[in-house]
mmCIF file as Biopython writes it, N, C-alpha, C and O atoms, coordinates in Angstrom:
data_model
#
loop_
_atom_site.group_PDB
_atom_site.id
_atom_site.type_symbol
_atom_site.label_atom_id
_atom_site.label_alt_id
_atom_site.label_comp_id
_atom_site.label_asym_id
_atom_site.label_entity_id
_atom_site.label_seq_id
_atom_site.pdbx_PDB_ins_code
_atom_site.Cartn_x
_atom_site.Cartn_y
_atom_site.Cartn_z
_atom_site.occupancy
_atom_site.B_iso_or_equiv
_atom_site.auth_seq_id
_atom_site.auth_asym_id
_atom_site.pdbx_PDB_model_num
ATOM 1   N N  . MET A ? 1  ? -50.377 35.258 -57.281 1.0 0.0 1  A 1 
ATOM 2   C CA . MET A ? 1  ? -50.440 33.816 -57.510 1.0 0.0 1  A 1 
ATOM 3   C C  . MET A ? 1  ? -49.293 33.410 -58.428 1.0 0.0 1  A 1 
ATOM 4   O O  . MET A ? 1  ? -48.934 34.132 -59.358 1.0 0.0 1  A 1 
ATOM 5   N N  . ARG A ? 2  ? -48.739 32.263 -58.150 1.0 0.0 2  A 1 
ATOM 6   C CA . ARG A ? 2  ? -47.575 31.791 -58.891 1.0 0.0 2  A 1 
ATOM 7   C C  . ARG A ? 2  ? -47.934 30.547 -59.705 1.0 0.0 2  A 1 
ATOM 8   O O  . ARG A ? 2  ? -48.359 29.533 -59.151 1.0 0.0 2  A 1 
ATOM 9   N N  . GLU A ? 3  ? -47.756 30.636 -61.027 1.0 0.0 3  A 1 
ATOM 10  C CA . GLU A ? 3  ? -48.012 29.479 -61.893 1.0 0.0 3  A 1 
ATOM 11  C C  . GLU A ? 3  ? -47.011 28.379 -61.596 1.0 0.0 3  A 1 
ATOM 12  O O  . GLU A ? 3  ? -45.884 28.646 -61.180 1.0 0.0 3  A 1 
ATOM 13  N N  . ILE A ? 4  ? -47.435 27.126 -61.814 1.0 0.0 4  A 1 
ATOM 14  C CA . ILE A ? 4  ? -46.530 25.996 -61.620 1.0 0.0 4  A 1 
ATOM 15  C C  . ILE A ? 4  ? -45.828 25.726 -62.946 1.0 0.0 4  A 1 
ATOM 16  O O  . ILE A ? 4  ? -46.461 25.416 -63.955 1.0 0.0 4  A 1 
ATOM 17  N N  . THR A ? 5  ? -44.503 25.854 -62.917 1.0 0.0 5  A 1 
ATOM 18  C CA . THR A ? 5  ? -43.670 25.648 -64.100 1.0 0.0 5  A 1 
ATOM 19  C C  . THR A ? 5  ? -42.492 24.757 -63.735 1.0 0.0 5  A 1 
ATOM 20  O O  . THR A ? 5  ? -42.127 24.630 -62.566 1.0 0.0 5  A 1 
ATOM 21  N N  . SER A ? 6  ? -41.904 24.142 -64.759 1.0 0.0 6  A 1 
ATOM 22  C CA . SER A ? 6  ? -40.722 23.309 -64.553 1.0 0.0 6  A 1 
ATOM 23  C C  . SER A ? 6  ? -40.013 23.110 -65.885 1.0 0.0 6  A 1 
ATOM 24  O O  . SER A ? 6  ? -40.605 22.592 -66.832 1.0 0.0 6  A 1 
ATOM 25  N N  . ASN A ? 7  ? -38.773 23.510 -65.966 1.0 0.0 7  A 1 
ATOM 26  C CA . ASN A ? 7  ? -37.935 23.299 -67.158 1.0 0.0 7  A 1 
ATOM 27  C C  . ASN A ? 7  ? -38.604 23.745 -68.457 1.0 0.0 7  A 1 
ATOM 28  O O  . ASN A ? 7  ? -38.563 23.025 -69.455 1.0 0.0 7  A 1 
ATOM 29  N N  . GLY A ? 8  ? -39.212 24.918 -68.448 1.0 0.0 8  A 1 
ATOM 30  C CA . GLY A ? 8  ? -39.836 25.451 -69.653 1.0 0.0 8  A 1 
ATOM 31  C C  . GLY A ? 8  ? -41.247 24.942 -69.916 1.0 0.0 8  A 1 
ATOM 32  O O  . GLY A ? 8  ? -41.847 25.318 -70.924 1.0 0.0 8  A 1 
ATOM 33  N N  . PHE A ? 9  ? -41.794 24.103 -69.047 1.0 0.0 9  A 1 
ATOM 34  C CA . PHE A ? 9  ? -43.163 23.594 -69.165 1.0 0.0 9  A 1 
ATOM 35  C C  . PHE A ? 9  ? -44.065 24.326 -68.184 1.0 0.0 9  A 1 
ATOM 36  O O  . PHE A ? 9  ? -43.608 24.797 -67.142 1.0 0.0 9  A 1 
ATOM 37  N N  . ARG A ? 10 ? -45.358 24.420 -68.524 1.0 0.0 10 A 1 
ATOM 38  C CA . ARG A ? 10 ? -46.382 24.977 -67.630 1.0 0.0 10 A 1 
ATOM 39  C C  . ARG A ? 10 ? -47.406 23.884 -67.352 1.0 0.0 10 A 1 
ATOM 40  O O  . ARG A ? 10 ? -47.749 23.110 -68.245 1.0 0.0 10 A 1 
ATOM 41  N N  . LEU A ? 11 ? -47.887 23.820 -66.132 1.0 0.0 11 A 1 
ATOM 42  C CA . LEU A ? 11 ? -48.940 22.871 -65.771 1.0 0.0 11 A 1 
ATOM 43  C C  . LEU A ? 11 ? -50.281 23.551 -66.008 1.0 0.0 11 A 1 
ATOM 44  O O  . LEU A ? 11 ? -50.540 24.626 -65.468 1.0 0.0 11 A 1 
ATOM 45  N N  . VAL A ? 12 ? -51.145 22.913 -66.827 1.0 0.0 12 A 1 
ATOM 46  C CA . VAL A ? 12 ? -52.436 23.507 -67.181 1.0 0.0 12 A 1 
ATOM 47  C C  . VAL A ? 12 ? -53.540 22.470 -67.081 1.0 0.0 12 A 1 
ATOM 48  O O  . VAL A ? 12 ? -53.289 21.265 -67.066 1.0 0.0 12 A 1 
ATOM 49  N N  . HIS A ? 13 ? -54.782 22.973 -67.013 1.0 0.0 13 A 1 
ATOM 50  C CA . HIS A ? 13 ? -55.956 22.100 -67.039 1.0 0.0 13 A 1 
ATOM 51  C C  . HIS A ? 13 ? -56.111 21.547 -68.453 1.0 0.0 13 A 1 
ATOM 52  O O  . HIS A ? 13 ? -56.063 22.298 -69.427 1.0 0.0 13 A 1 
ATOM 53  N N  . GLU A ? 14 ? -56.295 20.254 -68.559 1.0 0.0 14 A 1 
ATOM 54  C CA . GLU A ? 14 ? -56.352 19.575 -69.847 1.0 0.0 14 A 1 
ATOM 55  C C  . GLU A ? 14 ? -57.473 20.109 -70.740 1.0 0.0 14 A 1 
ATOM 56  O O  . GLU A ? 14 ? -57.267 20.281 -71.941 1.0 0.0 14 A 1 
ATOM 57  N N  . THR A ? 15 ? -58.635 20.370 -70.186 1.0 0.0 15 A 1 
ATOM 58  C CA . THR A ? 15 ? -59.787 20.752 -71.008 1.0 0.0 15 A 1 
ATOM 59  C C  . THR A ? 15 ? -59.813 22.237 -71.370 1.0 0.0 15 A 1 
ATOM 60  O O  . THR A ? 15 ? -60.242 22.596 -72.466 1.0 0.0 15 A 1 
ATOM 61  N N  . THR A ? 16 ? -59.358 23.105 -70.458 1.0 0.0 16 A 1 
ATOM 62  C CA . THR A ? 16 ? -59.458 24.548 -70.713 1.0 0.0 16 A 1 
ATOM 63  C C  . THR A ? 16 ? -58.135 25.208 -71.071 1.0 0.0 16 A 1 
ATOM 64  O O  . THR A ? 16 ? -58.120 26.284 -71.669 1.0 0.0 16 A 1 
ATOM 65  N N  . GLY A ? 17 ? -57.031 24.579 -70.712 1.0 0.0 17 A 1 
ATOM 66  C CA . GLY A ? 17 ? -55.723 25.181 -70.931 1.0 0.0 17 A 1 
ATOM 67  C C  . GLY A ? 17 ? -55.385 26.258 -69.912 1.0 0.0 17 A 1 
ATOM 68  O O  . GLY A ? 17 ? -54.363 26.933 -70.035 1.0 0.0 17 A 1 
ATOM 69  N N  . ALA A ? 18 ? -56.246 26.423 -68.895 1.0 0.0 18 A 1 
ATOM 70  C CA . ALA A ? 18 ? -55.996 27.420 -67.849 1.0 0.0 18 A 1 
ATOM 71  C C  . ALA A ? 18 ? -54.821 26.978 -66.988 1.0 0.0 18 A 1 
ATOM 72  O O  . ALA A ? 18 ? -54.697 25.795 -66.671 1.0 0.0 18 A 1 
ATOM 73  N N  . PRO A ? 19 ? -53.955 27.918 -66.606 1.0 0.0 19 A 1 
ATOM 74  C CA . PRO A ? 19 ? -52.791 27.548 -65.789 1.0 0.0 19 A 1 
ATOM 75  C C  . PRO A ? 19 ? -53.190 27.081 -64.391 1.0 0.0 19 A 1 
ATOM 76  O O  . PRO A ? 19 ? -54.232 27.465 -63.861 1.0 0.0 19 A 1 
ATOM 77  N N  . VAL A ? 20 ? -52.332 26.243 -63.811 1.0 0.0 20 A 1 
ATOM 78  C CA . VAL A ? 20 ? -52.502 25.788 -62.434 1.0 0.0 20 A 1 
ATOM 79  C C  . VAL A ? 20 ? -51.550 26.612 -61.581 1.0 0.0 20 A 1 
ATOM 80  O O  . VAL A ? 20 ? -50.389 26.802 -61.942 1.0 0.0 20 A 1 
ATOM 81  N N  . TYR A ? 21 ? -52.041 27.100 -60.450 1.0 0.0 21 A 1 
ATOM 82  C CA . TYR A ? 21 ? -51.253 27.945 -59.566 1.0 0.0 21 A 1 
ATOM 83  C C  . TYR A ? 21 ? -50.893 27.208 -58.286 1.0 0.0 21 A 1 
ATOM 84  O O  . TYR A ? 21 ? -51.603 26.305 -57.842 1.0 0.0 21 A 1 
ATOM 85  N N  . PHE A ? 22 ? -49.768 27.619 -57.704 1.0 0.0 22 A 1 
ATOM 86  C CA . PHE A ? 22 ? -49.313 27.081 -56.425 1.0 0.0 22 A 1 
ATOM 87  C C  . PHE A ? 22 ? -50.422 27.229 -55.391 1.0 0.0 22 A 1 
ATOM 88  O O  . PHE A ? 22 ? -50.990 28.309 -55.232 1.0 0.0 22 A 1 
ATOM 89  N N  . GLU A ? 23 ? -50.722 26.156 -54.701 1.0 0.0 23 A 1 
ATOM 90  C CA . GLU A ? 23 ? -51.749 26.049 -53.662 1.0 0.0 23 A 1 
ATOM 91  C C  . GLU A ? 23 ? -53.184 26.097 -54.192 1.0 0.0 23 A 1 
ATOM 92  O O  . GLU A ? 23 ? -54.114 26.356 -53.429 1.0 0.0 23 A 1 
ATOM 93  N N  . ASP A ? 24 ? -53.373 25.847 -55.502 1.0 0.0 24 A 1 
ATOM 94  C CA . ASP A ? 24 ? -54.729 25.655 -56.026 1.0 0.0 24 A 1 
ATOM 95  C C  . ASP A ? 24 ? -55.323 24.402 -55.405 1.0 0.0 24 A 1 
ATOM 96  O O  . ASP A ? 24 ? -54.613 23.429 -55.155 1.0 0.0 24 A 1 
ATOM 97  N N  . ILE A ? 25 ? -56.610 24.427 -55.161 1.0 0.0 25 A 1 
ATOM 98  C CA . ILE A ? 25 ? -57.326 23.240 -54.691 1.0 0.0 25 A 1 
ATOM 99  C C  . ILE A ? 25 ? -57.978 22.611 -55.904 1.0 0.0 25 A 1 
ATOM 100 O O  . ILE A ? 25 ? -58.805 23.234 -56.570 1.0 0.0 25 A 1 
ATOM 101 N N  . ILE A ? 26 ? -57.601 21.361 -56.191 1.0 0.0 26 A 1 
ATOM 102 C CA . ILE A ? 26 ? -58.069 20.671 -57.391 1.0 0.0 26 A 1 
ATOM 103 C C  . ILE A ? 26 ? -58.618 19.309 -56.997 1.0 0.0 26 A 1 
ATOM 104 O O  . ILE A ? 26 ? -58.083 18.648 -56.106 1.0 0.0 26 A 1 
ATOM 105 N N  . ARG A ? 27 ? -59.675 18.898 -57.655 1.0 0.0 27 A 1 
ATOM 106 C CA . ARG A ? 27 ? -60.286 17.590 -57.401 1.0 0.0 27 A 1 
ATOM 107 C C  . ARG A ? 27 ? -59.661 16.525 -58.305 1.0 0.0 27 A 1 
ATOM 108 O O  . ARG A ? 27 ? -59.390 16.770 -59.481 1.0 0.0 27 A 1 
ATOM 109 N N  . ASP A ? 28 ? -59.441 15.345 -57.735 1.0 0.0 28 A 1 
ATOM 110 C CA . ASP A ? 28 ? -58.957 14.220 -58.537 1.0 0.0 28 A 1 
ATOM 111 C C  . ASP A ? 28 ? -60.142 13.542 -59.214 1.0 0.0 28 A 1 
ATOM 112 O O  . ASP A ? 28 ? -61.280 13.993 -59.082 1.0 0.0 28 A 1 
ATOM 113 N N  . PHE A ? 29 ? -59.876 12.468 -59.934 1.0 0.0 29 A 1 
ATOM 114 C CA . PHE A ? 29 ? -60.940 11.794 -60.682 1.0 0.0 29 A 1 
ATOM 115 C C  . PHE A ? 29 ? -61.987 11.154 -59.772 1.0 0.0 29 A 1 
ATOM 116 O O  . PHE A ? 29 ? -63.077 10.815 -60.231 1.0 0.0 29 A 1 
ATOM 117 N N  . ARG A ? 30 ? -61.668 10.986 -58.488 1.0 0.0 30 A 1 
ATOM 118 C CA . ARG A ? 30 ? -62.644 10.436 -57.538 1.0 0.0 30 A 1 
ATOM 119 C C  . ARG A ? 30 ? -63.483 11.531 -56.873 1.0 0.0 30 A 1 
ATOM 120 O O  . ARG A ? 30 ? -64.483 11.239 -56.217 1.0 0.0 30 A 1 
ATOM 121 N N  . GLY A ? 31 ? -63.071 12.791 -57.045 1.0 0.0 31 A 1 
ATOM 122 C CA . GLY A ? 31 ? -63.776 13.898 -56.427 1.0 0.0 31 A 1 
ATOM 123 C C  . GLY A ? 31 ? -63.138 14.390 -55.143 1.0 0.0 31 A 1 
ATOM 124 O O  . GLY A ? 31 ? -63.658 15.309 -54.511 1.0 0.0 31 A 1 
ATOM 125 N N  . ASP A ? 32 ? -62.005 13.790 -54.739 1.0 0.0 32 A 1 
ATOM 126 C CA . ASP A ? 32 ? -61.298 14.219 -53.534 1.0 0.0 32 A 1 
ATOM 127 C C  . ASP A ? 32 ? -60.492 15.484 -53.832 1.0 0.0 32 A 1 
ATOM 128 O O  . ASP A ? 32 ? -59.904 15.612 -54.906 1.0 0.0 32 A 1 
ATOM 129 N N  . GLU A ? 33 ? -60.469 16.409 -52.882 1.0 0.0 33 A 1 
ATOM 130 C CA . GLU A ? 33 ? -59.730 17.654 -53.055 1.0 0.0 33 A 1 
ATOM 131 C C  . GLU A ? 33 ? -58.275 17.517 -52.603 1.0 0.0 33 A 1 
ATOM 132 O O  . GLU A ? 33 ? -57.975 16.853 -51.611 1.0 0.0 33 A 1 
ATOM 133 N N  . HIS A ? 34 ? -57.385 18.158 -53.352 1.0 0.0 34 A 1 
ATOM 134 C CA . HIS A ? 34 ? -55.957 18.179 -53.048 1.0 0.0 34 A 1 
ATOM 135 C C  . HIS A ? 34 ? -55.433 19.590 -53.265 1.0 0.0 34 A 1 
ATOM 136 O O  . HIS A ? 34 ? -55.911 20.304 -54.146 1.0 0.0 34 A 1 
ATOM 137 N N  . VAL A ? 35 ? -54.454 19.992 -52.466 1.0 0.0 35 A 1 
ATOM 138 C CA . VAL A ? 35 ? -53.780 21.276 -52.645 1.0 0.0 35 A 1 
ATOM 139 C C  . VAL A ? 35 ? -52.515 21.015 -53.451 1.0 0.0 35 A 1 
ATOM 140 O O  . VAL A ? 35 ? -51.649 20.255 -53.019 1.0 0.0 35 A 1 
ATOM 141 N N  . ILE A ? 36 ? -52.404 21.637 -54.611 1.0 0.0 36 A 1 
ATOM 142 C CA . ILE A ? 36 ? -51.263 21.427 -55.496 1.0 0.0 36 A 1 
ATOM 143 C C  . ILE A ? 36 ? -50.115 22.328 -55.050 1.0 0.0 36 A 1 
ATOM 144 O O  . ILE A ? 36 ? -50.288 23.536 -54.893 1.0 0.0 36 A 1 
ATOM 145 N N  . THR A ? 37 ? -48.934 21.725 -54.847 1.0 0.0 37 A 1 
ATOM 146 C CA . THR A ? 37 ? -47.777 22.486 -54.360 1.0 0.0 37 A 1 
ATOM 147 C C  . THR A ? 37 ? -46.613 22.525 -55.341 1.0 0.0 37 A 1 
ATOM 148 O O  . THR A ? 37 ? -45.613 23.192 -55.076 1.0 0.0 37 A 1 
ATOM 149 N N  . GLY A ? 38 ? -46.720 21.828 -56.465 1.0 0.0 38 A 1 
ATOM 150 C CA . GLY A ? 38 ? -45.631 21.854 -57.438 1.0 0.0 38 A 1 
ATOM 151 C C  . GLY A ? 38 ? -45.691 20.658 -58.347 1.0 0.0 38 A 1 
ATOM 152 O O  . GLY A ? 38 ? -46.701 19.959 -58.426 1.0 0.0 38 A 1 
ATOM 153 N N  . GLY A ? 39 ? -44.589 20.434 -59.036 1.0 0.0 39 A 1 
ATOM 154 C CA . GLY A ? 39 ? -44.546 19.296 -59.937 1.0 0.0 39 A 1 
ATOM 155 C C  . GLY A ? 39 ? -43.215 19.188 -60.643 1.0 0.0 39 A 1 
ATOM 156 O O  . GLY A ? 39 ? -42.332 20.031 -60.485 1.0 0.0 39 A 1 
ATOM 157 N N  . ARG A ? 40 ? -43.092 18.139 -61.421 1.0 0.0 40 A 1 
ATOM 158 C CA . ARG A ? 40 ? -41.891 17.874 -62.218 1.0 0.0 40 A 1 
ATOM 159 C C  . ARG A ? 40 ? -42.339 17.630 -63.651 1.0 0.0 40 A 1 
ATOM 160 O O  . ARG A ? 40 ? -43.164 16.754 -63.906 1.0 0.0 40 A 1 
ATOM 161 N N  . SER A ? 41 ? -41.805 18.391 -64.574 1.0 0.0 41 A 1 
ATOM 162 C CA . SER A ? 41 ? -42.192 18.264 -65.974 1.0 0.0 41 A 1 
ATOM 163 C C  . SER A ? 41 ? -41.694 16.946 -66.564 1.0 0.0 41 A 1 
ATOM 164 O O  . SER A ? 41 ? -40.826 16.296 -65.980 1.0 0.0 41 A 1 
ATOM 165 N N  . PRO A ? 42 ? -42.236 16.545 -67.719 1.0 0.0 42 A 1 
ATOM 166 C CA . PRO A ? 42 ? -41.779 15.305 -68.368 1.0 0.0 42 A 1 
ATOM 167 C C  . PRO A ? 42 ? -40.290 15.386 -68.710 1.0 0.0 42 A 1 
ATOM 168 O O  . PRO A ? 42 ? -39.808 16.423 -69.165 1.0 0.0 42 A 1 
ATOM 169 N N  . HIS A ? 43 ? -39.574 14.295 -68.490 1.0 0.0 43 A 1 
ATOM 170 C CA . HIS A ? 43 ? -38.141 14.281 -68.790 1.0 0.0 43 A 1 
ATOM 171 C C  . HIS A ? 43 ? -37.843 13.643 -70.141 1.0 0.0 43 A 1 
ATOM 172 O O  . HIS A ? 43 ? -36.702 13.677 -70.602 1.0 0.0 43 A 1 
ATOM 173 N N  . LYS A ? 44 ? -38.858 13.062 -70.780 1.0 0.0 44 A 1 
ATOM 174 C CA . LYS A ? 44 ? -38.718 12.508 -72.133 1.0 0.0 44 A 1 
ATOM 175 C C  . LYS A ? 44 ? -40.109 12.508 -72.774 1.0 0.0 44 A 1 
ATOM 176 O O  . LYS A ? 44 ? -41.105 12.620 -72.059 1.0 0.0 44 A 1 
ATOM 177 N N  . PRO A ? 45 ? -40.203 12.386 -74.088 1.0 0.0 45 A 1 
ATOM 178 C CA . PRO A ? 45 ? -41.501 12.499 -74.769 1.0 0.0 45 A 1 
ATOM 179 C C  . PRO A ? 45 ? -42.587 11.526 -74.278 1.0 0.0 45 A 1 
ATOM 180 O O  . PRO A ? 45 ? -43.769 11.865 -74.313 1.0 0.0 45 A 1 
ATOM 181 N N  . SER A ? 46 ? -42.215 10.360 -73.836 1.0 0.0 46 A 1 
ATOM 182 C CA . SER A ? 46 ? -43.222 9.384  -73.400 1.0 0.0 46 A 1 
ATOM 183 C C  . SER A ? 46 ? -43.636 9.562  -71.936 1.0 0.0 46 A 1 
ATOM 184 O O  . SER A ? 46 ? -44.486 8.823  -71.440 1.0 0.0 46 A 1 
ATOM 185 N N  . SER A ? 47 ? -43.040 10.539 -71.244 1.0 0.0 47 A 1 
ATOM 186 C CA . SER A ? 47 ? -43.342 10.786 -69.832 1.0 0.0 47 A 1 
ATOM 187 C C  . SER A ? 47 ? -44.477 11.795 -69.686 1.0 0.0 47 A 1 
ATOM 188 O O  . SER A ? 47 ? -44.674 12.642 -70.558 1.0 0.0 47 A 1 
ATOM 189 N N  . THR A ? 48 ? -45.221 11.706 -68.586 1.0 0.0 48 A 1 
ATOM 190 C CA . THR A ? 48 ? -46.279 12.683 -68.300 1.0 0.0 48 A 1 
ATOM 191 C C  . THR A ? 48 ? -45.869 13.651 -67.208 1.0 0.0 48 A 1 
ATOM 192 O O  . THR A ? 48 ? -46.588 14.613 -66.940 1.0 0.0 48 A 1 
ATOM 193 N N  . GLY A ? 49 ? -44.729 13.420 -66.571 1.0 0.0 49 A 1 
ATOM 194 C CA . GLY A ? 49 ? -44.303 14.249 -65.455 1.0 0.0 49 A 1 
ATOM 195 C C  . GLY A ? 49 ? -45.043 13.856 -64.185 1.0 0.0 49 A 1 
ATOM 196 O O  . GLY A ? 49 ? -45.678 12.803 -64.130 1.0 0.0 49 A 1 
ATOM 197 N N  . ARG A ? 50 ? -44.959 14.702 -63.168 1.0 0.0 50 A 1 
ATOM 198 C CA . ARG A ? 50 ? -45.603 14.446 -61.883 1.0 0.0 50 A 1 
ATOM 199 C C  . ARG A ? 50 ? -46.185 15.729 -61.324 1.0 0.0 50 A 1 
ATOM 200 O O  . ARG A ? 50 ? -45.806 16.828 -61.731 1.0 0.0 50 A 1 
ATOM 201 N N  . VAL A ? 51 ? -47.113 15.578 -60.383 1.0 0.0 51 A 1 
ATOM 202 C CA . VAL A ? 51 ? -47.723 16.701 -59.663 1.0 0.0 51 A 1 
ATOM 203 C C  . VAL A ? 51 ? -47.578 16.403 -58.179 1.0 0.0 51 A 1 
ATOM 204 O O  . VAL A ? 51 ? -47.805 15.273 -57.746 1.0 0.0 51 A 1 
ATOM 205 N N  . TYR A ? 52 ? -47.201 17.414 -57.392 1.0 0.0 52 A 1 
ATOM 206 C CA . TYR A ? 52 ? -47.025 17.253 -55.950 1.0 0.0 52 A 1 
ATOM 207 C C  . TYR A ? 52 ? -48.173 17.924 -55.202 1.0 0.0 52 A 1 
ATOM 208 O O  . TYR A ? 52 ? -48.696 18.954 -55.629 1.0 0.0 52 A 1 
ATOM 209 N N  . THR A ? 53 ? -48.556 17.316 -54.072 1.0 0.0 53 A 1 
ATOM 210 C CA . THR A ? 53 ? -49.637 17.877 -53.257 1.0 0.0 53 A 1 
ATOM 211 C C  . THR A ? 53 ? -49.127 18.209 -51.854 1.0 0.0 53 A 1 
ATOM 212 O O  . THR A ? 53 ? -48.038 17.797 -51.456 1.0 0.0 53 A 1 
ATOM 213 N N  . ALA A ? 54 ? -49.948 18.967 -51.115 1.0 0.0 54 A 1 
ATOM 214 C CA . ALA A ? 54 ? -49.579 19.398 -49.774 1.0 0.0 54 A 1 
ATOM 215 C C  . ALA A ? 54 ? -49.435 18.236 -48.797 1.0 0.0 54 A 1 
ATOM 216 O O  . ALA A ? 54 ? -48.795 18.387 -47.757 1.0 0.0 54 A 1 
ATOM 217 N N  . ARG A ? 55 ? -50.002 17.113 -49.103 1.0 0.0 55 A 1 
ATOM 218 C CA . ARG A ? 55 ? -49.890 15.939 -48.221 1.0 0.0 55 A 1 
ATOM 219 C C  . ARG A ? 55 ? -48.646 15.107 -48.534 1.0 0.0 55 A 1 
ATOM 220 O O  . ARG A ? 55 ? -48.578 13.926 -48.193 1.0 0.0 55 A 1 
ATOM 221 N N  . ASN A ? 56 ? -47.665 15.734 -49.184 1.0 0.0 56 A 1 
ATOM 222 C CA . ASN A ? 56 ? -46.421 15.059 -49.574 1.0 0.0 56 A 1 
ATOM 223 C C  . ASN A ? 56 ? -46.671 13.831 -50.434 1.0 0.0 56 A 1 
ATOM 224 O O  . ASN A ? 56 ? -46.004 12.807 -50.288 1.0 0.0 56 A 1 
ATOM 225 N N  . ARG A ? 57 ? -47.635 13.949 -51.327 1.0 0.0 57 A 1 
ATOM 226 C CA . ARG A ? 57 ? -47.929 12.868 -52.266 1.0 0.0 57 A 1 
ATOM 227 C C  . ARG A ? 57 ? -47.532 13.309 -53.665 1.0 0.0 57 A 1 
ATOM 228 O O  . ARG A ? 57 ? -47.485 14.503 -53.963 1.0 0.0 57 A 1 
ATOM 229 N N  . GLU A ? 58 ? -47.248 12.338 -54.516 1.0 0.0 58 A 1 
ATOM 230 C CA . GLU A ? 58 ? -46.853 12.574 -55.898 1.0 0.0 58 A 1 
ATOM 231 C C  . GLU A ? 58 ? -47.813 11.802 -56.796 1.0 0.0 58 A 1 
ATOM 232 O O  . GLU A ? 58 ? -48.045 10.613 -56.580 1.0 0.0 58 A 1 
ATOM 233 N N  . PHE A ? 59 ? -48.369 12.471 -57.800 1.0 0.0 59 A 1 
ATOM 234 C CA . PHE A ? 59 ? -49.347 11.851 -58.693 1.0 0.0 59 A 1 
ATOM 235 C C  . PHE A ? 59 ? -48.999 12.120 -60.144 1.0 0.0 59 A 1 
ATOM 236 O O  . PHE A ? 59 ? -48.264 13.057 -60.455 1.0 0.0 59 A 1 
ATOM 237 N N  . PHE A ? 60 ? -49.532 11.290 -61.030 1.0 0.0 60 A 1 
ATOM 238 C CA . PHE A ? 60 ? -49.511 11.603 -62.451 1.0 0.0 60 A 1 
ATOM 239 C C  . PHE A ? 60 ? -50.485 12.758 -62.658 1.0 0.0 60 A 1 
ATOM 240 O O  . PHE A ? 60 ? -51.525 12.794 -62.000 1.0 0.0 60 A 1 
ATOM 241 N N  . PRO A ? 61 ? -50.188 13.699 -63.544 1.0 0.0 61 A 1 
ATOM 242 C CA . PRO A ? 61 ? -51.089 14.834 -63.748 1.0 0.0 61 A 1 
ATOM 243 C C  . PRO A ? 61 ? -52.477 14.426 -64.248 1.0 0.0 61 A 1 
ATOM 244 O O  . PRO A ? 61 ? -53.453 15.138 -64.010 1.0 0.0 61 A 1 
ATOM 245 N N  . THR A ? 62 ? -52.568 13.300 -64.930 1.0 0.0 62 A 1 
ATOM 246 C CA . THR A ? 62 ? -53.865 12.850 -65.450 1.0 0.0 62 A 1 
ATOM 247 C C  . THR A ? 62 ? -54.861 12.530 -64.344 1.0 0.0 62 A 1 
ATOM 248 O O  . THR A ? 62 ? -56.068 12.524 -64.590 1.0 0.0 62 A 1 
ATOM 249 N N  . VAL A ? 63 ? -54.385 12.264 -63.136 1.0 0.0 63 A 1 
ATOM 250 C CA . VAL A ? 63 ? -55.269 12.012 -61.994 1.0 0.0 63 A 1 
ATOM 251 C C  . VAL A ? 63 ? -56.162 13.233 -61.744 1.0 0.0 63 A 1 
ATOM 252 O O  . VAL A ? 63 ? -57.287 13.102 -61.261 1.0 0.0 63 A 1 
ATOM 253 N N  . PHE A ? 64 ? -55.645 14.420 -62.081 1.0 0.0 64 A 1 
ATOM 254 C CA . PHE A ? 64 ? -56.374 15.677 -61.874 1.0 0.0 64 A 1 
ATOM 255 C C  . PHE A ? 64 ? -56.835 16.307 -63.185 1.0 0.0 64 A 1 
ATOM 256 O O  . PHE A ? 64 ? -57.319 17.439 -63.194 1.0 0.0 64 A 1 
ATOM 257 N N  . ARG A ? 65 ? -56.688 15.585 -64.286 1.0 0.0 65 A 1 
ATOM 258 C CA . ARG A ? 65 ? -57.011 16.106 -65.627 1.0 0.0 65 A 1 
ATOM 259 C C  . ARG A ? 65 ? -56.146 17.321 -65.946 1.0 0.0 65 A 1 
ATOM 260 O O  . ARG A ? 65 ? -56.631 18.338 -66.442 1.0 0.0 65 A 1 
ATOM 261 N N  . LEU A ? 66 ? -54.842 17.189 -65.648 1.0 0.0 66 A 1 
ATOM 262 C CA . LEU A ? 66 ? -53.867 18.231 -65.912 1.0 0.0 66 A 1 
ATOM 263 C C  . LEU A ? 66 ? -52.844 17.719 -66.914 1.0 0.0 66 A 1 
ATOM 264 O O  . LEU A ? 66 ? -52.672 16.509 -67.064 1.0 0.0 66 A 1 
ATOM 265 N N  . ILE A ? 67 ? -52.159 18.639 -67.605 1.0 0.0 67 A 1 
ATOM 266 C CA . ILE A ? 67 ? -51.069 18.271 -68.522 1.0 0.0 67 A 1 
ATOM 267 C C  . ILE A ? 67 ? -49.973 19.330 -68.435 1.0 0.0 67 A 1 
ATOM 268 O O  . ILE A ? 67 ? -50.217 20.475 -68.054 1.0 0.0 67 A 1 
ATOM 269 N N  . TRP A ? 68 ? -48.775 18.923 -68.795 1.0 0.0 68 A 1 
ATOM 270 C CA . TRP A ? 68 ? -47.651 19.841 -68.921 1.0 0.0 68 A 1 
ATOM 271 C C  . TRP A ? 68 ? -47.541 20.261 -70.384 1.0 0.0 68 A 1 
ATOM 272 O O  . TRP A ? 68 ? -47.574 19.407 -71.270 1.0 0.0 68 A 1 
ATOM 273 N N  . ILE A ? 69 ? -47.411 21.569 -70.653 1.0 0.0 69 A 1 
ATOM 274 C CA . ILE A ? 69 ? -47.222 22.039 -72.030 1.0 0.0 69 A 1 
ATOM 275 C C  . ILE A ? 69 ? -45.993 22.944 -72.087 1.0 0.0 69 A 1 
ATOM 276 O O  . ILE A ? 69 ? -45.644 23.597 -71.104 1.0 0.0 69 A 1 
ATOM 277 N N  . LYS A ? 70 ? -45.346 22.974 -73.249 1.0 0.0 70 A 1 
ATOM 278 C CA . LYS A ? 70 ? -44.170 23.857 -73.464 1.0 0.0 70 A 1 
ATOM 279 C C  . LYS A ? 70 ? -44.617 25.231 -73.826 1.0 0.0 70 A 1 
ATOM 280 O O  . LYS A ? 70 ? -43.787 26.113 -74.045 1.0 0.0 70 A 1 
#
């Protein structure tokens, strides 16, 4: 399994700090399932970055209760 990383950041679950892996199935705040395929780390302190899904969609990580950490 491959952790999702970008520019020295790791994508993790906000509540547990557990890493997110490529092709993990994660539920959004509505309960819908998505396959996580990657992401883009924050480019400045006020940014949250982005998370990519298998359906070619881009979301804020907070939609899945995820955060980027250094």
